[in-house]
Each structure stands twice: as C-alpha cells, then as structure tokens.
N, C-alpha and C positions, 0 to 999 in steps of 0.2 A: 440613312444607313441601309444597305440592302440586307436581305435575309441571310445570305452567306457570310457577310461580314459580322453580322450579329452572332451567328453561331460560332465563328472564330473567336469573337470576344469572350463569349461565355465560357469557352473551353480553355482560355488562357488563365494560367495560375501563376501568381508570383511565388507562392510557397505551397507546400502540401498542407501543413497544419499550423493554424495560429492558435497559441495558448494564451489565455488571459489568466494571470495569477502565477507568481513565481515562488509560492510556498512549497511545501513538501510534495503536494500532489502534482501541481503543474511542473515542478522541476523533475520529479520521477518520470512523468510522461514524456517530457522533452528528452531525457536521457534514453529512454527506451526507443523512441522514434528516431533519434539521431543514429543510434547503433544499427538501425535498419535501413540507413541511407536516405531518410526522408528530409525534405527541406522544411525547417521549423523556424518560427519566431515565437519568443516568449516575452510578453509584455506585462508590465505591472504599473498600476497607477501610483503606487507608493514611491517615495523619493529614493528609498534604499531598502535593503533586505531587512526583514523582521529581526528585532534586536532583544526580544524577551525570551523567557524560558518556557512559556505557556505549556505546550504539549511535550512532556518530558520523559514519557515512557515509550520505548521502542520494543514492541512485542516480538516473540520468537519468529513468527512467520515474516514480519517485516525485516528482521535481521537476515533471513534467508534471501529476500529480495535484494537487500544491500550487498550480500555476498555475490549474487548474480551480477550485480553492477560493478563488482570489484572494489567496493569501498567499505566493507564490513570491518576490516582491520583498523581503518581510520576511525570509525564510529566506536569500536571497542576501546581504542586508545584515548578517545576524548570522553568516554562515558565511564560508568561503573555499575556494579550491582546495587540493588536497593538496600539501604541499611535497615536495621531493625527499627521498628517504631519505639518511641519512648513516650509513655503517657505521663504527663505532669499532673499528679493528684496531690494537692497541697505541697508539702516539702518533699514528697517521694516522686521518683521517676521509675515507672514500671515498664521494663522492656517487653516487646511483643513482636512476633514475626508476622508481618502483614503479607509479604510475598512468600509463597511456598518456594523453597529452593529445590529444583529438580536436578538430578545428575544427567549429563549428556549421555545419549545412547547413540548406536550406529544409525538409527532412523531419525532421531531428533538431536542434531548436534548443538543446538543453541536453545536449551529448554527454558531459559529464565529471561525475564524482562530486563532490558538495558536502560539504565538512568542516564538520559542525555538531554540536555536543554535543547529546545526546539531551534534556537538560533544556531546551535552547532550542527544539527541535522541539516538545516538549510544550507549552511556554509559548506558542508561535505558534499552535498549535491551540486551546489553552485561551482565549486572547484572542479568537480567532474565535468560539468557542462563546459567550463572554460577549456579543459583539456580536449574536449570533443569539438571545440571550435565555435562554440556558441556564446554570444554576448547577451546577457539579460538586459532588456530595455526597461529600466526603472524610469519613473516619471513620464511614463507613456502608456496611459491606460486605454481601454476600449471605450469609445464614446457611443457607437451604434453600429448596427450591421443589418444587412439585407441578405437573404439567401434565395436561391433558385434551385432548380433541379440539378444544376451542374456544380455549384459551389457557393461560397459566401464572400461578400464584399463588405469589409469592415472599415470603419473610419476610426482612426486613433486620435488621441488628444493632441498629438503633434500636427494634426490635419491631414496626415497621409492616409490614402486609401489602399487597402491590401486585399488582393483577391487570393483566396485559398480554397483548397478542396474541402477542408473541414475546419470548424471552429470548436475549440473545447473550453468551457468556462470552468476554471479551478480557482475562481475568484471569491471564495468565502460565502458565508452565510447570507450576505446581502448582494449576492451575485447579480451583476448587470447582465450577464449572458443568460442566466435563467429567466430573469424578468423580461429581457428582450425577446426570448423564444416563447414567452407566454406560458411557462410551465409552473403550475401551482406548487406551493411549498406548504404542505399540510402539517399542522401541529400547533404548538403554543410556546409562547415566551412568558416566563413568570417574572414580571417586573418587581414583585414584592419580595423575591428570594434572590438576593445578590451576594456575591463574595468578592472581596478585594484580593487581587493576585499581585504580589510585589516582588521584585528582585532586589535584594539589598544584603548588606552585611550586618552581622549581629554580634555585639560584644559578649564574650564569656559564655558562648553556647557551643557545646561539643558538636563535632562534625560526624560523629559515628552513629547518630540516631536521626530518624525522621521525627522530630519533636511535635507532640500534639497536646494542646491544652483543651480537653473535650468540653468543659463546662465553665469557661472563664467568663464570669459576669453574664452568664446566660447565652454565651455565644461560643462558636468553635474557632480555635486558632491553631494553625499548623505551620511548621517551618522545616522544609526539606532541603538538606545540603546539596548544592549543585557541584558536580565533580570538577576537579582541576580549577577551582576558583575559591575565593573566600566568601562567596555569596550563598544565600538561601533563597528558595522560593517560598514566600510567606503567603498564607491564605487566611483571611479574616472574614468570617460569615457576618453579614450585616443584619441588624434587626429590621423587620418589615418596613418600619417608618423611618429608618435611619438614612440620612442624606450623605452619600460618600463625598469625601474630600480628598483629591489625589495630590494635593500640595505636599511636598516632601516632609516639611516640618510637621504638618498635620498627621501624616502617616506614622512618622516616628513617635509622635506624642500618643497616638492611639495605641500603637503596639507596646509602648512602655506602660501605659495605663493597664493593659490587659495582662502583661507577662512580667513587668518589672525590668525588662531588658532593653538595651539600647539598639535601635535599628538605624542604620546610617548608610551612606553611599548608595542611595536608591537609583538604579539605572533604568528601571521600567516598571510601570504599574498599570493596571486595568481593572475595570469592574466587570465581573462575569455574571451574566444572567442565564439560568439554565434553559436554554432553547432546547426543545425536542421536536424536530421537524424532519420530514422526509419528502423529497421531490415526488410528485405524481408520476413524472416520466424522467428518464435519464437522457433521452434523445428526442430531438425535433428536427427531422430532415438530416441536414448536414451539420447540425449543432449538437454537441454533447455537453453534459455537466459531470463534474466529479468532485470528490472530496466534500468540503463543507458547503459547496454550492448545491450538492444533492442531498446531504443529510448533516444535521447538527445534533450534537449529543450533550449530555451532562458530562462533566469531567471524570466522573467515577468510572474506573476500569481501564483508563488509558486506551481509548479505542478510536477516537476521532481521527488523529493523524494516521494511525495504522490502517484504518479502513480506507482512508483517502489514497494512500500510497498503493494499496492493493487494488483500488479502482483503476488507478493509472496503469498498473501492471497488467490488468485484464484487458484494458482498452488498447494499449499500445500495439500489441502484436496483431490485433484484429484490424486496426487501421492500416498497419503495414501490409497485411495480406490483401485486404480489399483494394488499397491503392495499387497493388501489383496485379490485380485482376481476379481475386476471389469473389464469390457471390456476396452482394451487399447484405444478404440475410445474416451473415456472420456478425455484422455490426449490431443487428437486433438482439443478439444473444448477450451483449454488454449489460443492457438494462435487466434482462431476464435472469442473469446470473448474479449481478451485484446488488440489485434492489432488495431481494429477499434477505441477503446477508446483512445489509444495513438495517433493515427492519428488526432483525433479531438482535443485532448489536444495540440498536436504540432501546429495545425493550430491557435488555440486560443492564445497560448502563443506567437507565431510569429506575430500575429496581434497586441497584446498589445505592443510588443517590437518595431514594426514598428511605431506605434503611439507615443511611447515614444521618438523615433528618431526624430519625427516631433514636439516635445514639446507639445503634446496634453495632457491636464489634464485628459481627458477621458481614457487615457491609464493606469493611475494609479488607476482608480476605479476598485474594485473587487466585484463581485456579485455572483449570485447563480451558475453559471456554474463552476466557479473555486472551489466552496466548494465540488463538486463532489458527492452531495447527490442524484442528479437526473439522474445519469448515469444508464443505463439499458442494460442488455444482451438480451432484447426481440428481437426476430427475428433470434437469433443465433441457434447453433446446439442443445442446451439444452433448448431452450425456443422459440418454434415455435410461430409465431405471430397469428397462427390459434387456439392456445390453449384457454380454457376458461379464462375469466377475471372476476374480481369483478367490482364494481362500481368505484373504485379508483385504482386498482392495476392490472398489467399484469404479466404473468410469465416472470421472468428475471429481474424484478424491485427489487430495495432495499426494504428489509422488514422493515417497520418503527417501531419505538418504540411505546409503549402505556401503560397506567396504567392498573393494574388488581389486583384482590385479589386471592391469591393462597397459595401454601404451604408456611408457615411461615408468613402469613399475606399480607400486602401490597407489591405488586411486580411491576416490569416493565417487559415487553416482553424481553428487552435486558438481564435481569437477567436469563430469561428462556433459551434464545439462547446461552448464554455464555458457551463456551466449544467446543470441536471438534465434536459434534454430529449433526445430522439432528433433526428437530423439526416438528411435525405434529400437526396442530391445527384443531380441529373438531367443527364446528359451526352447531348447530341445532340437533334435536333428530335422524334424519335418518343418518347423518354423525356419530353421537355418536354410533349408533348401529353396524356400520360396523367396527369400530376400532378393536374389538377382533378378527375379521376375517382376518385382514391384516397381511401378512407375511413380515418379514425382516430378512436378513441373519445374521448369528452368527459372521461373520468376518467383519472387517472394522469398520466404524463409526457407533455408536449406533443410534436408532431412539427413540426420546422421544416424547410421545404423550399426548396431553392435550384436555380435553373437555372444550368449552368456552361458557359461558353464561347459564349454567345449573347446578343444584345441583343433577343431575342424580347419583344415587349410582353406582359406578364402581370401578374397581381396578386401573383405570387410574386416573391421576391427573385432578383436576378441577380448571379452571381459572374463577373466577367470574367477569363478566364485569358489575359491578353494576352502573358505570357511563355511560355506553354505548359507551365510547370513543374508546375502542378497536375495536368493530364492526364497528363504524363509520369510523375510520381510515382505516380499512381494506376493507371498502365498501361492507360489507356483506349484502345481501338482501334475501338470501335463504340458505338452507342447503348446506354447503360447506367444503371441506377439503383443507387446505392450507399447502403445504410442504415447509419448510425453509431449504435452503442449509446450510452447515456448515460456509459458507462465508457470511451469512446474506442476501442472495438474494432468491427470490421466486423461488422454484424449480418446483412447480406445483400447479395448482388450479383444483380441481375436484368437479363437481357439479352433476354428473350422472355416471352410470356404474362404481360404486366406485371400485370394486375389479379389474376389467380389467384395468382401467386407472391407478390404483396404481401399479399393477404388471408391467405395461409397463415402468413406470418411475423408478421403483426399478431395472428392468433389465438394465436400461441405466446408473444408478448412483451407483449401489451397486454390490457386488460379487454374483454370483449364487451358494451360499453355503447352508449348512443346516440351518434350520429356527429356530429362537428363539421367544419367546413372546416379544412384544414390551416393551421397557424399559421406566421407568418414570424418 
C-alpha cells in the first residue's frame, strides 16, 4: 500500500463517535450528539436494557438536562416526589423528612429530587433515541480497539470492525474502554461491606413511606416504594462475614426474618459493594470515558447517575464543535471541568455513607450540594476566575432560568436555551449596538442572539424583561453581553472591548470557518 493510500485509509470514518454502554450516560451522550447531526453508534454487551431500579434519584440539574432533551414531562409522569421516611422502632413508625422540599423559583424551576427507577430513566432515553433514528445495538459489545492520530478502529463482539473519529466508554465501573486505554482507576472497593438491593413487592406495607428498620438484628433494612408500580426497592445491609444468597426464596426468607413481612415477585437483585474510585484521566487521545467508567460512588446522595449524565452533557457539545473544526484543546477541557466535580461528589457521597454506617440521621439528610445546581466550572480552562462577572454570576456558573416576554409571548430563558446552540444575551443599548458586528462561524453549533430589556428595533429577537426578574437574577448593573454554552453554563461575560473579547471566546469555542450572520 502506498503512502497516499494509507493516508486516505486513516482519514476514512464509518461514523463520528462509537459509544460503548447504553446506560443513562451513554444514552444521554448519543442523544446530544445526534441532535448535532453526528453519525453515532451505541453498542452494549448486555442482551437487553437494564431492568432494575438501582439509581433511582434524578437530581434537579439532571431534570434540567432532560428538559433540554424534551423528555422531562415523560420523566415526571413516570416518577414521583420522595415520600417521608418512616422509621420502624419496635411497634412504632416514626415519620421523618429525609428530602428537603423546596419551592420552585424563577431561577430554579425544578428544586427537588425526582424518584424514578433507573430502568424507567433508561427507557425514556432509549425511546428518544429511537425517535432520533438510532437503534441501540445490544448483545454487541466492544472487544478491543486501536487508536492513531486520526481516529479509532474498534472490533465488536459481532466481529465487525468500526472506524470512528472518537470512542467513548460509558461502560460502567469495569469499563473495557478505560482498561484498553490504560487509564488507572484510583480508589478502593470494600468487599466486607455489602448491601443487597432487591426489586420486589411487599405484603401489607404502605406505599406513602420510605420504610427503614435502622437496627434490625444488627443490620440496616430499607424499602422505598417505586412509583407507578406495586414494587419497592429493598436494601439489606449484610454483616461483614455474611455470604449473600440471591435465590428468590432465600431473599424472601431473609426479609421476612428481619421485618416479619412477605417479599415476593422479585424481578431484580444485586449485591452492592461501596466502590469509591476516580479515573486518573478522562481522555487518552481520541478515547474518552464518562459516567461509572470514570467515577464510581457509594449510593448515598443519589449522585452517580446524575454525575454521569452531566459528563455526557459536557462532552457532547465539545465533540460536536471539534468535529466541525473547533480547536482540539476544547476537548481537553472535558477532563479539566468534570474530574474535579466528580472528586467533590465522591467525597460528599463517601461522607454520607460513612455517617450512615454510624447510624447518624444527618447522613440521610439531602441538601443543596446534592442537587448539583450550584456546581461551577469557574477557574477552569474555559472560565478563568479573572474574567468579568456580574453581581450574581461568574463565568462557568450554571445559567439560571428566568421569566421574560419574547417571541410567542410569555417565555422562560430555558425555552430560549433549549437546543444544541449557543445563546448570546445583550443587556443595554451599547451591547445591543455591537450585536450586528459580531461574527460567528458557519459550521458547528449556531449562535442565537437576543436583546434584553429593550424594544430597540432590530433584526435580532427581543426579550422584554418587564418584571425585572431576568436582569435581577443575572445580576446586571451595566451594559453586558452574556454568552450561554450549549450545556447551560455561562461561557463568557463581556462588559467592555466587545469585539475583541467576543472574538477571543469564539476562537476558543467555535471553528475558525467562514462567517455567517447571527441566527435567531
């Protein structure tokens, strides 16, 4: 083969991105890439979709991601709010609120955790993928792969070889992608500390409580009702030397011995070991890892699934932009932004789990940190801590929701942000004047521009802030441009040198291609 033929071969791609693992993380990433027009395949070695309840808490920030994907209403209809806990102490049942109930606000429309069995979250995303034209390839795992400077050649269990620009491992804690990339998984697994997790029905147990037997024969037992079913997720903490038996009759006997109640119709069971591990890197060349492949948690705090989906939400737009011609260094920011978040989440969930081990009620309390609404990328490679800030927001912070009047009448900012595009908000007449002079490339994600708080005649859209809540929420005190990334975080805040500062951020986030007029 000649040199020219070899170059042509290495530059041929069957698809843009191969994703290993069709759980919540891999499915969310596939959704985000597909809506950017990328060619995607999603493979999974399992014969079918996951069927258990495992990760059952969808945090407020993840609900905002689901809204951006257009499936939050589905999730809300299939889930529910968390019930009060009910502690069984002898013959008494003591009610206790484990989840703080927050009222929706204009900036935080979904302030409370949603109780939704993981198999339902998976199914919602899988139905969306089907509507987007993608068939998940179950029973077809990733066997091995090789990468070079131009792409990745993967061999599937079907024997097929697939050439892609990028490979993403969302294939769980035992990730073959992470192992194949030689990425270390730092942490520990405690084999002496195990919990049975069981999906089943329970006779004569009310469904308006998350039932807990905190000191039953020296162990912890819990039963959380799963919405829109007659099932509970049952948790039984095992003694250090206890050998688990997942036979249905044995599980039923064990539960009856501990609680006096009948457990039946068991549809799924598993032994959980509290892994606490973090990948040393999230990227190796053209290979990335996300979700449990990059970080595994204790179950306390309902963080694992949520952190994984947000990994995908961070990575998706960056792959889309770089595929369209943006600088490759944009992909370096994935690890730099997401790894510190996972490290903090791991620390928090480990703290909660350790306190649970000490029978501290405080360990069951869930607050603002677990909701993941205040996580920020400020100080990272795309959000220097020296950048301009408003009275309430820094570059890298989550862009909050707010009411406004715009195209079609009453709107929310989340309506304006929904979709795979960037959004630019211009506050004040000087910021409004500069909009027509700003250039944005023709390839990659579009830029949608809006004037805020003015009826200035323009070809751009106008968002009327008649209540003043939008400007108040965004802390605007002077003429300002606010750029919102496709993942709903503040990409830049510009208060002076409009053209130069905007061009600088465009060079960092977008392809250096031919220029088009800003889109509305």
